[in-house]
A tleap script that builds the chain and sets N, CA, C and O, in Angstrom:
source leaprc.protein.ff14SB
mol = sequence {
  NMET ASN ASP LEU PRO GLY ARG LYS LEU ALA
  VAL TYR GLY ALA TRP MET GLN LEU GLY PRO
  VAL ILE GLY LEU LEU GLY THR ILE ILE GLY
  MET LEU THR THR PHE ASN GLU MET SER GLU
  GLY GLY THR ALA GLU PRO GLU ALA LEU ALA
  SER GLY MET GLY VAL ALA LEU VAL THR THR
  ALA PHE GLY PHE ILE ILE GLY LEU ILE GLY
  LEU VAL MET LEU GLY ILE ALA LEU PHE GLY
  HIE ARG TYR ARG ALA PRO TRP PHE PHE THR
  PHE LEU ILE VAL TYR SER ILE ILE TRP MET
  LEU ASN PHE PRO ILE GLY THR ILE LEU GLY
  VAL LEU LEU LEU ILE TYR VAL LEU LYS ARG
  LYS ASP GLU PHE GLN THR PRO ALA VAL THR
  CLEU
}
set mol.1.N position { 0.841 -1.188 0.000 }
set mol.1.CA position { 0.000 0.000 0.000 }
set mol.1.C position { 0.885 1.249 0.000 }
set mol.1.O position { 1.811 1.351 0.804 }
set mol.2.N position { 0.611 2.172 -0.873 }
set mol.2.CA position { 1.412 3.376 -0.996 }
set mol.2.C position { 0.844 4.462 -0.079 }
set mol.2.O position { -0.249 4.975 -0.319 }
set mol.3.N position { 1.593 4.809 0.975 }
set mol.3.CA position { 1.155 5.822 1.936 }
set mol.3.C position { 1.622 7.225 1.571 }
set mol.3.O position { 1.356 8.174 2.310 }
set mol.4.N position { 2.315 7.372 0.439 }
set mol.4.CA position { 2.901 8.668 0.102 }
set mol.4.C position { 1.875 9.792 -0.015 }
set mol.4.O position { 2.098 10.853 0.568 }
set mol.5.N position { 0.760 9.621 -0.737 }
set mol.5.CA position { -0.210 10.739 -0.801 }
set mol.5.C position { -0.781 11.090 0.572 }
set mol.5.O position { -0.924 12.268 0.901 }
set mol.6.N position { -1.107 10.081 1.369 }
set mol.6.CA position { -1.638 10.335 2.706 }
set mol.6.C position { -0.615 10.997 3.599 }
set mol.6.O position { -0.947 11.876 4.394 }
set mol.7.N position { 0.639 10.570 3.468 }
set mol.7.CA position { 1.705 11.158 4.280 }
set mol.7.C position { 1.897 12.625 3.931 }
set mol.7.O position { 2.014 13.468 4.821 }
set mol.8.N position { 1.928 12.934 2.638 }
set mol.8.CA position { 2.095 14.334 2.229 }
set mol.8.C position { 0.944 15.199 2.734 }
set mol.8.O position { 1.161 16.301 3.238 }
set mol.9.N position { -0.274 14.696 2.598 }
set mol.9.CA position { -1.419 15.455 3.079 }
set mol.9.C position { -1.342 15.681 4.591 }
set mol.9.O position { -1.639 16.772 5.079 }
set mol.10.N position { -0.940 14.641 5.325 }
set mol.10.CA position { -0.848 14.757 6.779 }
set mol.10.C position { 0.229 15.755 7.188 }
set mol.10.O position { 0.004 16.583 8.070 }
set mol.11.N position { 1.386 15.685 6.559 }
set mol.11.CA position { 2.482 16.596 6.910 }
set mol.11.C position { 2.126 18.032 6.555 }
set mol.11.O position { 2.278 18.930 7.384 }
set mol.12.N position { 1.656 18.258 5.337 }
set mol.12.CA position { 1.293 19.623 4.929 }
set mol.12.C position { 0.127 20.156 5.763 }
set mol.12.O position { 0.121 21.321 6.160 }
set mol.13.N position { -0.852 19.301 6.022 }
set mol.13.CA position { -1.992 19.722 6.834 }
set mol.13.C position { -1.586 20.080 8.247 }
set mol.13.O position { -2.100 21.038 8.824 }
set mol.14.N position { -0.655 19.305 8.812 }
set mol.14.CA position { -0.185 19.593 10.168 }
set mol.14.C position { 0.540 20.937 10.215 }
set mol.14.O position { 0.309 21.741 11.117 }
set mol.15.N position { 1.409 21.173 9.248 }
set mol.15.CA position { 2.127 22.448 9.222 }
set mol.15.C position { 1.184 23.621 8.976 }
set mol.15.O position { 1.394 24.711 9.507 }
set mol.16.N position { 0.163 23.401 8.185 }
set mol.16.CA position { -0.773 24.484 7.885 }
set mol.16.C position { -1.620 24.876 9.090 }
set mol.16.O position { -2.262 25.926 9.078 }
set mol.17.N position { -1.627 24.050 10.123 }
set mol.17.CA position { -2.361 24.399 11.329 }
set mol.17.C position { -1.716 25.561 12.074 }
set mol.17.O position { -2.309 26.116 12.999 }
set mol.18.N position { -0.510 25.925 11.674 }
set mol.18.CA position { 0.134 27.112 12.248 }
set mol.18.C position { -0.358 28.398 11.598 }
set mol.18.O position { -0.028 29.486 12.070 }
set mol.19.N position { -1.131 28.300 10.535 }
set mol.19.CA position { -1.640 29.478 9.830 }
set mol.19.C position { -2.381 30.454 10.722 }
set mol.19.O position { -2.081 31.647 10.679 }
set mol.20.N position { -3.337 30.008 11.531 }
set mol.20.CA position { -4.046 30.954 12.394 }
set mol.20.C position { -3.135 31.652 13.402 }
set mol.20.O position { -3.342 32.824 13.718 }
set mol.21.N position { -2.143 30.947 13.902 }
set mol.21.CA position { -1.220 31.563 14.860 }
set mol.21.C position { -0.408 32.666 14.182 }
set mol.21.O position { -0.239 33.754 14.733 }
set mol.22.N position { 0.086 32.378 12.997 }
set mol.22.CA position { 0.854 33.373 12.254 }
set mol.22.C position { -0.050 34.540 11.858 }
set mol.22.O position { 0.384 35.692 11.881 }
set mol.23.N position { -1.301 34.253 11.494 }
set mol.23.CA position { -2.247 35.312 11.165 }
set mol.23.C position { -2.523 36.224 12.341 }
set mol.23.O position { -2.592 37.443 12.183 }
set mol.24.N position { -2.684 35.639 13.529 }
set mol.24.CA position { -2.912 36.467 14.716 }
set mol.24.C position { -1.680 37.280 15.069 }
set mol.24.O position { -1.791 38.415 15.531 }
set mol.25.N position { -0.514 36.707 14.854 }
set mol.25.CA position { 0.718 37.461 15.091 }
set mol.25.C position { 0.785 38.663 14.148 }
set mol.25.O position { 1.165 39.757 14.563 }
set mol.26.N position { 0.418 38.463 12.888 }
set mol.26.CA position { 0.374 39.573 11.938 }
set mol.26.C position { -0.620 40.637 12.353 }
set mol.26.O position { -0.370 41.829 12.178 }
set mol.27.N position { -1.748 40.211 12.904 }
set mol.27.CA position { -2.750 41.165 13.377 }
set mol.27.C position { -2.213 41.984 14.544 }
set mol.27.O position { -2.406 43.199 14.596 }
set mol.28.N position { -1.548 41.329 15.465 }
set mol.28.CA position { -0.991 42.043 16.622 }
set mol.28.C position { 0.048 43.061 16.172 }
set mol.28.O position { 0.061 44.198 16.644 }
set mol.29.N position { 0.921 42.644 15.253 }
set mol.29.CA position { 1.939 43.575 14.761 }
set mol.29.C position { 1.279 44.741 14.024 }
set mol.29.O position { 1.683 45.891 14.196 }
set mol.30.N position { 0.275 44.453 13.212 }
set mol.30.CA position { -0.435 45.516 12.503 }
set mol.30.C position { -1.135 46.487 13.435 }
set mol.30.O position { -1.109 47.699 13.219 }
set mol.31.N position { -1.762 45.947 14.476 }
set mol.31.CA position { -2.458 46.815 15.431 }
set mol.31.C position { -1.467 47.681 16.203 }
set mol.31.O position { -1.721 48.863 16.436 }
set mol.32.N position { -0.346 47.099 16.598 }
set mol.32.CA position { 0.669 47.881 17.311 }
set mol.32.C position { 1.203 49.002 16.430 }
set mol.32.O position { 1.422 50.120 16.896 }
set mol.33.N position { 1.410 48.697 15.165 }
set mol.33.CA position { 1.874 49.720 14.223 }
set mol.33.C position { 0.837 50.828 14.082 }
set mol.33.O position { 1.184 52.009 14.070 }
set mol.34.N position { -0.427 50.452 13.976 }
set mol.34.CA position { -1.499 51.448 13.841 }
set mol.34.C position { -1.574 52.350 15.070 }
set mol.34.O position { -1.658 53.571 14.943 }
set mol.35.N position { -1.543 51.756 16.244 }
set mol.35.CA position { -1.626 52.558 17.465 }
set mol.35.C position { -0.376 53.413 17.666 }
set mol.35.O position { -0.450 54.521 18.197 }
set mol.36.N position { 0.760 52.893 17.239 }
set mol.36.CA position { 1.992 53.670 17.344 }
set mol.36.C position { 1.923 54.899 16.442 }
set mol.36.O position { 2.319 55.989 16.854 }
set mol.37.N position { 1.427 54.738 15.220 }
set mol.37.CA position { 1.283 55.871 14.312 }
set mol.37.C position { 0.288 56.894 14.861 }
set mol.37.O position { 0.474 58.101 14.711 }
set mol.38.N position { -0.760 56.395 15.494 }
set mol.38.CA position { -1.752 57.312 16.073 }
set mol.38.C position { -1.154 58.101 17.232 }
set mol.38.O position { -1.427 59.292 17.383 }
set mol.39.N position { -0.342 57.443 18.047 }
set mol.39.CA position { 0.227 58.145 19.197 }
set mol.39.C position { 1.267 59.177 18.764 }
set mol.39.O position { 1.435 60.202 19.425 }
set mol.40.N position { 1.957 58.915 17.669 }
set mol.40.CA position { 2.939 59.881 17.174 }
set mol.40.C position { 2.253 61.104 16.576 }
set mol.40.O position { 2.755 62.222 16.695 }
set mol.41.N position { 1.118 60.894 15.940 }
set mol.41.CA position { 0.395 62.015 15.326 }
set mol.41.C position { -0.348 62.859 16.338 }
set mol.41.O position { -0.619 64.032 16.081 }
set mol.42.N position { -0.681 62.296 17.470 }
set mol.42.CA position { -1.376 63.029 18.510 }
set mol.42.C position { -2.883 63.113 18.327 }
set mol.42.O position { -3.586 63.571 19.228 }
set mol.43.N position { -3.390 62.682 17.181 }
set mol.43.CA position { -4.830 62.713 16.950 }
set mol.43.C position { -5.306 61.322 16.568 }
set mol.43.O position { -4.561 60.526 15.997 }
set mol.44.N position { -6.545 61.051 16.890 }
set mol.44.CA position { -7.129 59.755 16.555 }
set mol.44.C position { -8.133 59.960 15.424 }
set mol.44.O position { -9.304 60.254 15.663 }
set mol.45.N position { -7.663 59.803 14.203 }
set mol.45.CA position { -8.548 59.930 13.051 }
set mol.45.C position { -9.213 58.578 12.792 }
set mol.45.O position { -8.525 57.578 12.590 }
set mol.46.N position { -10.537 58.544 12.796 }
set mol.46.CA position { -11.234 57.263 12.610 }
set mol.46.C position { -10.900 56.579 11.288 }
set mol.46.O position { -10.820 55.352 11.230 }
set mol.47.N position { -10.706 57.355 10.233 }
set mol.47.CA position { -10.406 56.754 8.937 }
set mol.47.C position { -9.066 56.028 8.958 }
set mol.47.O position { -8.937 54.923 8.431 }
set mol.48.N position { -8.069 56.664 9.574 }
set mol.48.CA position { -6.748 56.043 9.652 }
set mol.48.C position { -6.795 54.798 10.526 }
set mol.48.O position { -6.171 53.784 10.213 }
set mol.49.N position { -7.536 54.880 11.618 }
set mol.49.CA position { -7.661 53.735 12.510 }
set mol.49.C position { -8.366 52.570 11.818 }
set mol.49.O position { -7.917 51.427 11.913 }
set mol.50.N position { -9.453 52.853 11.133 }
set mol.50.CA position { -10.198 51.801 10.434 }
set mol.50.C position { -9.360 51.182 9.327 }
set mol.50.O position { -9.384 49.966 9.138 }
set mol.51.N position { -8.623 52.001 8.599 }
set mol.51.CA position { -7.781 51.491 7.522 }
set mol.51.C position { -6.686 50.590 8.078 }
set mol.51.O position { -6.445 49.503 7.553 }
set mol.52.N position { -6.029 51.037 9.128 }
set mol.52.CA position { -4.959 50.237 9.734 }
set mol.52.C position { -5.467 48.929 10.299 }
set mol.52.O position { -4.822 47.891 10.149 }
set mol.53.N position { -6.611 48.970 10.946 }
set mol.53.CA position { -7.193 47.750 11.508 }
set mol.53.C position { -7.632 46.787 10.405 }
set mol.53.O position { -7.483 45.572 10.536 }
set mol.54.N position { -8.166 47.331 9.337 }
set mol.54.CA position { -8.576 46.486 8.213 }
set mol.54.C position { -7.407 45.728 7.624 }
set mol.54.O position { -7.508 44.536 7.336 }
set mol.55.N position { -6.293 46.426 7.446 }
set mol.55.CA position { -5.092 45.785 6.909 }
set mol.55.C position { -4.587 44.722 7.884 }
set mol.55.O position { -4.182 43.635 7.473 }
set mol.56.N position { -4.615 45.044 9.172 }
set mol.56.CA position { -4.124 44.100 10.178 }
set mol.56.C position { -4.984 42.839 10.234 }
set mol.56.O position { -4.462 41.742 10.435 }
set mol.57.N position { -6.281 42.985 10.058 }
set mol.57.CA position { -7.175 41.832 10.160 }
set mol.57.C position { -7.122 40.916 8.932 }
set mol.57.O position { -7.561 39.768 8.993 }
set mol.58.N position { -6.588 41.422 7.829 }
set mol.58.CA position { -6.437 40.582 6.636 }
set mol.58.C position { -5.525 39.399 6.941 }
set mol.58.O position { -5.751 38.295 6.447 }
set mol.59.N position { -4.485 39.630 7.760 }
set mol.59.CA position { -3.581 38.518 8.096 }
set mol.59.C position { -4.319 37.434 8.875 }
set mol.59.O position { -4.044 36.247 8.695 }
set mol.60.N position { -5.249 37.830 9.734 }
set mol.60.CA position { -6.034 36.835 10.467 }
set mol.60.C position { -6.898 36.021 9.519 }
set mol.60.O position { -6.994 34.801 9.652 }
set mol.61.N position { -7.523 36.687 8.570 }
set mol.61.CA position { -8.369 35.980 7.602 }
set mol.61.C position { -7.552 34.980 6.797 }
set mol.61.O position { -7.973 33.836 6.628 }
set mol.62.N position { -6.396 35.392 6.301 }
set mol.62.CA position { -5.550 34.472 5.546 }
set mol.62.C position { -5.081 33.312 6.413 }
set mol.62.O position { -5.018 32.172 5.954 }
set mol.63.N position { -4.751 33.608 7.672 }
set mol.63.CA position { -4.311 32.548 8.579 }
set mol.63.C position { -5.390 31.506 8.797 }
set mol.63.O position { -5.105 30.308 8.798 }
set mol.64.N position { -6.623 31.946 8.982 }
set mol.64.CA position { -7.713 30.999 9.189 }
set mol.64.C position { -8.044 30.221 7.926 }
set mol.64.O position { -8.419 29.051 8.005 }
set mol.65.N position { -7.913 30.846 6.771 }
set mol.65.CA position { -8.135 30.123 5.516 }
set mol.65.C position { -7.082 29.031 5.349 }
set mol.65.O position { -7.405 27.904 4.972 }
set mol.66.N position { -5.826 29.366 5.630 }
set mol.66.CA position { -4.755 28.366 5.540 }
set mol.66.C position { -5.002 27.235 6.531 }
set mol.66.O position { -4.833 26.062 6.195 }
set mol.67.N position { -5.403 27.586 7.752 }
set mol.67.CA position { -5.699 26.554 8.752 }
set mol.67.C position { -6.854 25.658 8.339 }
set mol.67.O position { -6.820 24.452 8.582 }
set mol.68.N position { -7.875 26.233 7.718 }
set mol.68.CA position { -9.021 25.447 7.260 }
set mol.68.C position { -8.625 24.496 6.136 }
set mol.68.O position { -9.050 23.340 6.119 }
set mol.69.N position { -7.813 24.978 5.198 }
set mol.69.CA position { -7.325 24.099 4.129 }
set mol.69.C position { -6.496 22.966 4.725 }
set mol.69.O position { -6.611 21.818 4.298 }
set mol.70.N position { -5.666 23.286 5.705 }
set mol.70.CA position { -4.879 22.256 6.384 }
set mol.70.C position { -5.750 21.244 7.101 }
set mol.70.O position { -5.441 20.052 7.113 }
set mol.71.N position { -6.836 21.708 7.700 }
set mol.71.CA position { -7.766 20.810 8.379 }
set mol.71.C position { -8.403 19.833 7.396 }
set mol.71.O position { -8.548 18.648 7.695 }
set mol.72.N position { -8.782 20.335 6.226 }
set mol.72.CA position { -9.344 19.466 5.194 }
set mol.72.C position { -8.302 18.433 4.751 }
set mol.72.O position { -8.633 17.266 4.545 }
set mol.73.N position { -7.052 18.861 4.608 }
set mol.73.CA position { -5.988 17.944 4.214 }
set mol.73.C position { -5.781 16.857 5.268 }
set mol.73.O position { -5.567 15.693 4.930 }
set mol.74.N position { -5.845 17.238 6.542 }
set mol.74.CA position { -5.722 16.248 7.621 }
set mol.74.C position { -6.875 15.243 7.562 }
set mol.74.O position { -6.672 14.041 7.734 }
set mol.75.N position { -8.075 15.745 7.320 }
set mol.75.CA position { -9.233 14.858 7.224 }
set mol.75.C position { -9.121 13.883 6.067 }
set mol.75.O position { -9.469 12.710 6.204 }
set mol.76.N position { -8.637 14.364 4.925 }
set mol.76.CA position { -8.467 13.479 3.770 }
set mol.76.C position { -7.399 12.433 4.060 }
set mol.76.O position { -7.553 11.267 3.696 }
set mol.77.N position { -6.314 12.847 4.718 }
set mol.77.CA position { -5.251 11.887 5.051 }
set mol.77.C position { -5.763 10.830 6.025 }
set mol.77.O position { -5.466 9.645 5.870 }
set mol.78.N position { -6.529 11.253 7.027 }
set mol.78.CA position { -6.996 10.337 8.065 }
set mol.78.C position { -8.123 9.435 7.577 }
set mol.78.O position { -8.080 8.221 7.778 }
set mol.79.N position { -9.123 10.019 6.940 }
set mol.79.CA position { -10.302 9.241 6.553 }
set mol.79.C position { -10.253 8.744 5.113 }
set mol.79.O position { -10.655 7.613 4.838 }
set mol.80.N position { -9.767 9.569 4.195 }
set mol.80.CA position { -9.749 9.197 2.786 }
set mol.80.C position { -8.634 8.220 2.447 }
set mol.80.O position { -8.875 7.167 1.857 }
set mol.81.N position { -7.409 8.580 2.827 }
set mol.81.CA position { -6.257 7.734 2.515 }
set mol.81.C position { -5.937 6.737 3.629 }
set mol.81.O position { -5.092 5.857 3.466 }
set mol.82.N position { -6.627 6.888 4.765 }
set mol.82.CA position { -6.400 6.036 5.930 }
set mol.82.C position { -4.918 5.984 6.291 }
set mol.82.O position { -4.373 4.918 6.576 }
set mol.83.N position { -4.276 7.154 6.276 }
set mol.83.CA position { -2.867 7.247 6.622 }
set mol.83.C position { -2.713 6.991 8.113 }
set mol.83.O position { -3.386 7.605 8.941 }
set mol.84.N position { -1.817 6.077 8.433 }
set mol.84.CA position { -1.563 5.728 9.832 }
set mol.84.C position { -0.059 5.695 10.055 }
set mol.84.O position { 0.657 4.938 9.400 }
set mol.85.N position { 0.408 6.509 10.971 }
set mol.85.CA position { 1.813 6.538 11.363 }
set mol.85.C position { 1.877 6.917 12.842 }
set mol.85.O position { 1.003 7.632 13.332 }
set mol.86.N position { 2.886 6.453 13.549 }
set mol.86.CA position { 2.969 6.785 14.983 }
set mol.86.C position { 3.009 8.295 15.247 }
set mol.86.O position { 2.388 8.764 16.201 }
set mol.87.N position { 3.725 9.060 14.424 }
set mol.87.CA position { 3.791 10.511 14.647 }
set mol.87.C position { 2.421 11.139 14.440 }
set mol.87.O position { 2.061 12.088 15.136 }
set mol.88.N position { 1.654 10.616 13.485 }
set mol.88.CA position { 0.334 11.157 13.187 }
set mol.88.C position { -0.624 10.875 14.346 }
set mol.88.O position { -1.479 11.701 14.664 }
set mol.89.N position { -0.480 9.715 14.968 }
set mol.89.CA position { -1.286 9.374 16.142 }
set mol.89.C position { -1.042 10.399 17.256 }
set mol.89.O position { -1.988 10.928 17.839 }
set mol.90.N position { 0.230 10.673 17.543 }
set mol.90.CA position { 0.575 11.633 18.591 }
set mol.90.C position { 0.056 13.028 18.241 }
set mol.90.O position { -0.485 13.734 19.092 }
set mol.91.N position { 0.229 13.410 16.979 }
set mol.91.CA position { -0.263 14.719 16.541 }
set mol.91.C position { -1.776 14.820 16.741 }
set mol.91.O position { -2.267 15.831 17.243 }
set mol.92.N position { -2.506 13.792 16.358 }
set mol.92.CA position { -3.960 13.832 16.469 }
set mol.92.C position { -4.425 13.867 17.920 }
set mol.92.O position { -5.437 14.497 18.229 }
set mol.93.N position { -3.704 13.200 18.806 }
set mol.93.CA position { -4.049 13.256 20.238 }
set mol.93.C position { -3.891 14.692 20.740 }
set mol.93.O position { -4.804 15.239 21.359 }
set mol.94.N position { -2.741 15.297 20.476 }
set mol.94.CA position { -2.488 16.670 20.915 }
set mol.94.C position { -3.488 17.632 20.264 }
set mol.94.O position { -4.022 18.527 20.919 }
set mol.95.N position { -3.727 17.434 18.984 }
set mol.95.CA position { -4.650 18.293 18.236 }
set mol.95.C position { -6.067 18.213 18.817 }
set mol.95.O position { -6.742 19.233 18.952 }
set mol.96.N position { -6.510 17.015 19.154 }
set mol.96.CA position { -7.853 16.877 19.720 }
set mol.96.C position { -7.943 17.532 21.096 }
set mol.96.O position { -8.981 18.096 21.442 }
set mol.97.N position { -6.883 17.467 21.875 }
set mol.97.CA position { -6.885 18.120 23.190 }
set mol.97.C position { -6.950 19.639 23.025 }
set mol.97.O position { -7.664 20.315 23.766 }
set mol.98.N position { -6.213 20.170 22.062 }
set mol.98.CA position { -6.272 21.613 21.804 }
set mol.98.C position { -7.672 22.006 21.341 }
set mol.98.O position { -8.185 23.049 21.746 }
set mol.99.N position { -8.287 21.194 20.506 }
set mol.99.CA position { -9.656 21.468 20.063 }
set mol.99.C position { -10.620 21.514 21.237 }
set mol.99.O position { -11.533 22.339 21.267 }
set mol.100.N position { -10.415 20.625 22.204 }
set mol.100.CA position { -11.333 20.559 23.347 }
set mol.100.C position { -11.354 21.858 24.142 }
set mol.100.O position { -12.310 22.108 24.876 }
set mol.101.N position { -10.337 22.680 24.017 }
set mol.101.CA position { -10.299 23.958 24.731 }
set mol.101.C position { -11.241 24.992 24.122 }
set mol.101.O position { -11.534 26.008 24.753 }
set mol.102.N position { -11.715 24.746 22.909 }
set mol.102.CA position { -12.584 25.692 22.207 }
set mol.102.C position { -14.050 25.319 22.412 }
set mol.102.O position { -14.679 24.717 21.542 }
set mol.103.N position { -14.572 25.680 23.557 }
set mol.103.CA position { -15.939 25.345 23.933 }
set mol.103.C position { -16.930 26.125 23.085 }
set mol.103.O position { -16.646 27.287 22.794 }
set mol.104.N position { -18.040 25.599 22.674 }
set mol.104.CA position { -18.572 24.259 22.840 }
set mol.104.C position { -18.314 23.348 21.636 }
set mol.104.O position { -18.159 22.139 21.805 }
set mol.105.N position { -18.266 23.909 20.428 }
set mol.105.CA position { -18.142 23.074 19.232 }
set mol.105.C position { -16.805 22.353 19.206 }
set mol.105.O position { -16.744 21.161 18.905 }
set mol.106.N position { -15.733 23.075 19.522 }
set mol.106.CA position { -14.406 22.464 19.533 }
set mol.106.C position { -14.306 21.338 20.551 }
set mol.106.O position { -13.627 20.338 20.317 }
set mol.107.N position { -14.981 21.505 21.678 }
set mol.107.CA position { -14.971 20.456 22.699 }
set mol.107.C position { -15.607 19.182 22.160 }
set mol.107.O position { -15.076 18.087 22.345 }
set mol.108.N position { -16.720 19.330 21.509 }
set mol.108.CA position { -17.417 18.165 20.951 }
set mol.108.C position { -16.564 17.502 19.873 }
set mol.108.O position { -16.384 16.284 19.884 }
set mol.109.N position { -16.040 18.297 18.943 }
set mol.109.CA position { -15.212 17.745 17.866 }
set mol.109.C position { -13.927 17.124 18.413 }
set mol.109.O position { -13.494 16.071 17.946 }
set mol.110.N position { -13.323 17.778 19.403 }
set mol.110.CA position { -12.101 17.248 20.004 }
set mol.110.C position { -12.330 15.914 20.691 }
set mol.110.O position { -11.513 15.001 20.568 }
set mol.111.N position { -13.434 15.796 21.414 }
set mol.111.CA position { -13.755 14.530 22.080 }
set mol.111.C position { -14.020 13.442 21.045 }
set mol.111.O position { -13.551 12.314 21.201 }
set mol.112.N position { -14.759 13.764 19.999 }
set mol.112.CA position { -15.039 12.774 18.956 }
set mol.112.C position { -13.758 12.315 18.261 }
set mol.112.O position { -13.583 11.123 18.006 }
set mol.113.N position { -12.864 13.254 17.954 }
set mol.113.CA position { -11.591 12.888 17.325 }
set mol.113.C position { -10.749 12.039 18.266 }
set mol.113.O position { -10.144 11.055 17.841 }
set mol.114.N position { -10.707 12.408 19.528 }
set mol.114.CA position { -9.935 11.642 20.509 }
set mol.114.C position { -10.459 10.217 20.635 }
set mol.114.O position { -9.674 9.269 20.677 }
set mol.115.N position { -11.763 10.059 20.694 }
set mol.115.CA position { -12.356 8.720 20.776 }
set mol.115.C position { -12.033 7.921 19.519 }
set mol.115.O position { -11.669 6.748 19.605 }
set mol.116.N position { -12.163 8.549 18.352 }
set mol.116.CA position { -11.884 7.869 17.085 }
set mol.116.C position { -10.436 7.381 17.037 }
set mol.116.O position { -10.171 6.234 16.678 }
set mol.117.N position { -9.509 8.258 17.402 }
set mol.117.CA position { -8.090 7.904 17.321 }
set mol.117.C position { -7.729 6.845 18.369 }
set mol.117.O position { -7.002 5.899 18.066 }
set mol.118.N position { -8.227 6.997 19.585 }
set mol.118.CA position { -7.885 6.021 20.631 }
set mol.118.C position { -8.468 4.640 20.336 }
set mol.118.O position { -7.843 3.630 20.658 }
set mol.119.N position { -9.649 4.580 19.735 }
set mol.119.CA position { -10.230 3.286 19.363 }
set mol.119.C position { -9.398 2.584 18.299 }
set mol.119.O position { -9.407 1.356 18.214 }
set mol.120.N position { -8.688 3.345 17.496 }
set mol.120.CA position { -7.898 2.783 16.393 }
set mol.120.C position { -6.398 2.883 16.665 }
set mol.120.O position { -5.597 2.944 15.731 }
set mol.121.N position { -6.028 2.898 17.911 }
set mol.121.CA position { -4.625 3.054 18.296 }
set mol.121.C position { -3.735 2.004 17.642 }
set mol.121.O position { -2.624 2.312 17.210 }
set mol.122.N position { -4.213 0.778 17.568 }
set mol.122.CA position { -3.405 -0.306 17.001 }
set mol.122.C position { -3.087 -0.089 15.524 }
set mol.122.O position { -2.056 -0.557 15.042 }
set mol.123.N position { -3.948 0.606 14.810 }
set mol.123.CA position { -3.708 0.874 13.400 }
set mol.123.C position { -2.529 1.814 13.191 }
set mol.123.O position { -1.927 1.818 12.117 }
set mol.124.N position { -2.188 2.616 14.209 }
set mol.124.CA position { -1.120 3.590 14.078 }
set mol.124.C position { 0.252 3.027 14.460 }
set mol.124.O position { 1.265 3.713 14.324 }
set mol.125.N position { 0.284 1.803 14.930 }
set mol.125.CA position { 1.549 1.204 15.308 }
set mol.125.C position { 2.299 0.751 14.068 }
set mol.125.O position { 1.691 0.300 13.097 }
set mol.126.N position { 3.608 0.869 14.099 }
set mol.126.CA position { 4.400 0.452 12.943 }
set mol.126.C position { 4.406 -1.069 12.871 }
set mol.126.O position { 4.610 -1.737 13.885 }
set mol.127.N position { 4.184 -1.619 11.687 }
set mol.127.CA position { 4.195 -3.070 11.561 }
set mol.127.C position { 5.598 -3.618 11.727 }
set mol.127.O position { 6.584 -2.963 11.391 }
set mol.128.N position { 5.668 -4.823 12.248 }
set mol.128.CA position { 6.954 -5.469 12.444 }
set mol.128.C position { 7.528 -5.852 11.072 }
set mol.128.O position { 6.801 -6.310 10.191 }
set mol.129.N position { 8.833 -5.659 10.909 }
set mol.129.CA position { 9.492 -5.954 9.662 }
set mol.129.C position { 9.894 -7.428 9.683 }
set mol.129.O position { 10.561 -7.889 10.610 }
set mol.130.N position { 9.483 -8.148 8.665 }
set mol.130.CA position { 9.862 -9.556 8.557 }
set mol.130.C position { 11.004 -9.705 7.569 }
set mol.130.O position { 11.011 -9.100 6.497 }
set mol.131.N position { 11.945 -10.505 7.949 }
set mol.131.CA position { 13.113 -10.726 7.082 }
set mol.131.C position { 13.012 -12.013 6.329 }
set mol.131.O position { 13.910 -12.349 5.556 }
savepdb mol mol.pdb
quit
């Protein structure tokens, strides 16, 4: 069985889960820049503030889009290609726990993913090599 497509999807999907974090970091940097420019000018012009915030929030939107695409890739690797590897098992356990922190929908999805992965723990074990 060729695990290469599933492996690529799992690896890329896992890395893409950093998209929202990077997007929020971009938003924070953008907001700090906007407020810094406002404090230097001494006046709070609503147009400048709205423009700066709009630009800063674009990074959040892109980050969430990247994270969503990565989530779809993880789902295809797990359910479509039935990719099973020990590292992927560990990643999915940690990922489901992080999801559980996002009450209420994330909690439900995280618990369901955790149950699914733990029930299939044996599938993620590396097969013994026969000589």
